[in-house]
C-alpha positions, -999 to 999 in steps of 0.1 A, spaced: 0 0 0 14 34 -10 2 62 13 -13 92 -5 4 125 3 -16 146 27 3 178 21 -8 205 -4 -37 197 -28 -27 182 -61 -22 208 -89 -50 214 -114 -31 192 -139 -30 161 -116 -56 137 -103 -51 110 -77 -68 77 -84 -72 52 -55 -77 18 -70 -67 -19 -69 -34 -28 -86 -38 -38 -123 -74 -28 -123 -76 -4 -153 -63 -3 -188 -33 19 -186 -39 31 -222 -71 47 -212 -54 69 -186 -26 77 -211 -52 88 -237 -70 109 -211 -37 127 -203 -30 131 -240 -64 147 -247 -67 168 -216 -31 174 -202 -43 161 -169 -19 135 -153 -35 106 -134 -15 92 -105 -26 58 -92 -23 47 -56 -30 10 -50 -47 -7 -21 -49 -45 -17 -79 -48 6 -112 -31 13 -101 -23 48 -69 -5 35 -90 15 11 -115 24 38 -87 36 61 -75 60 34 -110 73 26 -117 78 63 -87 101 67 -98 137 61 -62 146 51 -59 120 23 -55 136 -11 -79 114 -31 -98 127 -62 -113 95 -77 -117 61 -59 -129 27 -70 -149 12 -41 -174 -16 -37 -211 -10 -38 -214 -9 0 -186 15 3 -202 38 -23 -234 40 -3 -217 42 31 -193 70 22 -219 88 1 -243 89 30 -214 103 51 -207 131 27 -172 117 18 -180 110 -19 -201 130 -43 -236 122 -56 -234 114 -93 -261 116 -119 -264 120 -157 -259 157 -155 -224 155 -140 -215 121 -155 -233 118 -189 -220 82 -194 -244 71 -166 -271 70 -194 -254 38 -207 -261 19 -175 -293 1 -165 -310 12 -133 -305 -23 -119 -268 -16 -119 -267 21 -110 -290 17 -79 -264 -6 -64 -240 23 -63 -266 42 -43 -264 73 -65 -228 79 -55 -209 62 -83 -208 47 -117 -208 8 -119 -173 -1 -129 -166 -38 -131 -184 -68 -115 -179 -105 -108 -178 -133 -83 -155 -146 -56 -141 -181 -59 -110 -203 -57 -78 -196 -77 -55 -225 -83 -22 -233 -100 -30 -259 -126 5 -275 -126 3 -281 -88 -34 -290 -86 -45 -312 -114 -81 -319 -102 -99 -285 -101 -115 -276 -68 -152 -277 -68 -163 -269 -32 -154 -243 -6 -143 -273 15 -113 -277 -9 -98 -245 5 -113 -245 40 -106 -282 47 -77 -287 24 -57 -318 15 -25 -323 34 -5 -316 2 -17 -280 5 -2 -273 39 16 -240 37 5 -234 1 -28 -214 5 -33 -176 3 -63 -163 20 -74 -126 25 -74 -102 55 -105 -83 45 -133 -83 71 -160 -90 45 -145 -111 17 -124 -133 41 -156 -147 55 -173 -156 22 -157 -191 20 -165 -203 56 -200 -187 57 -211 -201 24 -197 -235 33 -217 -234 66 -248 -225 45 -250 -191 61 -254 -156 47 -222 -138 37 -237 -108 56 -241 -127 89 -239 -104 119 -247 -128 149 -219 -140 172 -229 -176 170 -225 -177 132 -192 -157 133 -179 -181 160 -187 -211 138 -169 -194 109 -139 -186 131 -136 -223 141 -134 -233 104 -108 -205 98 -88 -215 128 -86 -252 117 -75 -240 82 -48 -217 95 -19 -243 95 -25 -246 57 -23 -209 51 9 -194 39 -3 -158 39 -33 -136 45 -21 -110 20 -42 -106 -11 -29 -131 -37 -21 -104 -63 2 -88 -38 17 -120 -23 24 -136 -57 50 -109 -63 69 -119 -32 100 -139 -40 96 -158 -7 59 -165 -9 49 -164 -46 63 -197 -58 48 -215 -27 12 -205 -34 -9 -232 -51 -44 -221 -41 -60 -188 -31 -92 -170 -23 -98 -144 -50 -120 -126 -74 -130 -136 -109 -104 -120 -133 -76 -124 -108 -64 -154 -127 -54 -132 -157 -36 -108 -134 -17 -136 -117 -7 -152 -151 5 -118 -162 26 -114 -130 42 -148 -133 45 -147 -171 27 -179 -177 -6 -177 -195 -31 -203 -184 -12 -214 -153 -36 -199 -128 -73 -208 -132 -105 -198 -114 -136 -217 -103 -168 -208 -84 -176 -235 -58 -208 -254 -61 -222 -241 -28 -225 -206 -43 -206 -174 -37 -206 -136 -35 -215 -115 -65 -197 -82 -62 -199 -48 -79 -173 -20 -78 -182 16 -84 -160 45 -95 -166 76 -74 -154 111 -68 -142 124 -34 -162 152 -20 -129 165 -6 -112 167 -40 -98 201 -49 -104 192 -85 -139 179 -86 -148 191 -121 -117 174 -135 -124 143 -114 -159 141 -128 -144 144 -163 -121 115 -156 -149 93 -143 -171 101 -173 -141 93 -197 -134 59 -180 -171 51 -180 -181 59 -216 -190 30 -240 -157 30 -259 -134 30 -228 -157 7 -209 -153 -19 -237 -115 -13 -239 -113 -18 -201 -134 -50 -201 -113 -65 -230 -79 -56 -215 -88 -69 -180 -109 -99 -191 -137 -87 -168 -174 -80 -173 -186 -44 -178 -219 -32 -164 -224 -7 -193 -251 -18 -218 -234 3 -245 -199 -11 -238 -213 -46 -238 -226 -41 -273 -191 -33 -285 -175 -65 -272 -167 -95 -295 -192 -123 -291 -165 -147 -279 -158 -124 -249 -195 -120 -241 -200 -158 -241 -168 -166 -221 -180 -183 -189 -147 -174 -171 -157 -137 -177 -195 -137 -176 -207 -161 -150 -233 -186 -160 -269 -179 -149 -269 -209 -126 -239 -195 -107 -254 -161 -104 -286 -176 -92 -267 -190 -61 -247 -159 -55 -253 -135 -27 -250 -97 -27 -232 -77 -1 -252 -58 25 -240 -33 51 -228 -51 82 -234 -39 118 -206 -21 135 -203 -50 160 -200 -75 132 -173 -55 115 -153 -52 147 -157 -89 155 -147 -99 120 -116 -76 120 -105 -91 154 -108 -126 140 -89 -120 108 -63 -99 126 -57 -127 151 -53 -153 124 -29 -131 104 -8 -124 135 -6 -161 144 4 -169 108 32 -142 109 44 -155 142 47 -190 128 
């Protein structure tokens, strides 16, 4: 995580974009700079908790941020990010209401997908098919699994395996999830996000299986320089269906320019370019129409209806639940580091 400077506001010719690593087609940003003269600086986060910590800091110098749908609504209601509509972001006209309402009126739907299991096909020859494959792993995977230290996503696997809601708030359910996570801990090499940990010379080569997002397999293959090595599956029990929204900070000193960048990224042409480059699904109806048929019909990119039918959407958690979840994942990560 690179901390954003909290000193003087960025100049009028610079915008600060807070985003996941490898989560935008770099050519789009280069073209935006070429057309407008406005430089875009990216700062990467590798968990929702890290992103939220930056957004909660009144001194952080953020102009545009990609956040999940819950974050868009939460920070919008707190006055931290701006309300967006077709007047200040014309590209919103290309998005169906079923998508835009999930950003709560505070963002443009960016990319969407599912959570599942990533696996290295040379080390795991039988593809995983259940959350039990990662939560109750084979002995051969001891010390070869990468999990995730985010308070929401880290609980998707154990909660779905238990037949519970991914948005569970009650202590009894969270305790049952903790027991599964604690039993899994000896098999976990790291609780760092796999896109981050795969780049570690010490950890990367040892990771055979990981919790991750659809689309991460392409990023991992790019990082290791081996197309097709990493693959992705959604377990049969179901999963989380997520949506990210691109938003504008209310604290930005360059809000008009930030709105211009969001509109540029979100228009049909660039939405399609982004989806093709990242191998991820776009929520823009106009951008979708520009994609080749083989992309639109690729099940690794656009999840099959039967998978989406068993997927759950994220809901806002109670403060007590967030605190309990953070304590659990923090204790597991600390035990892993000590080991």
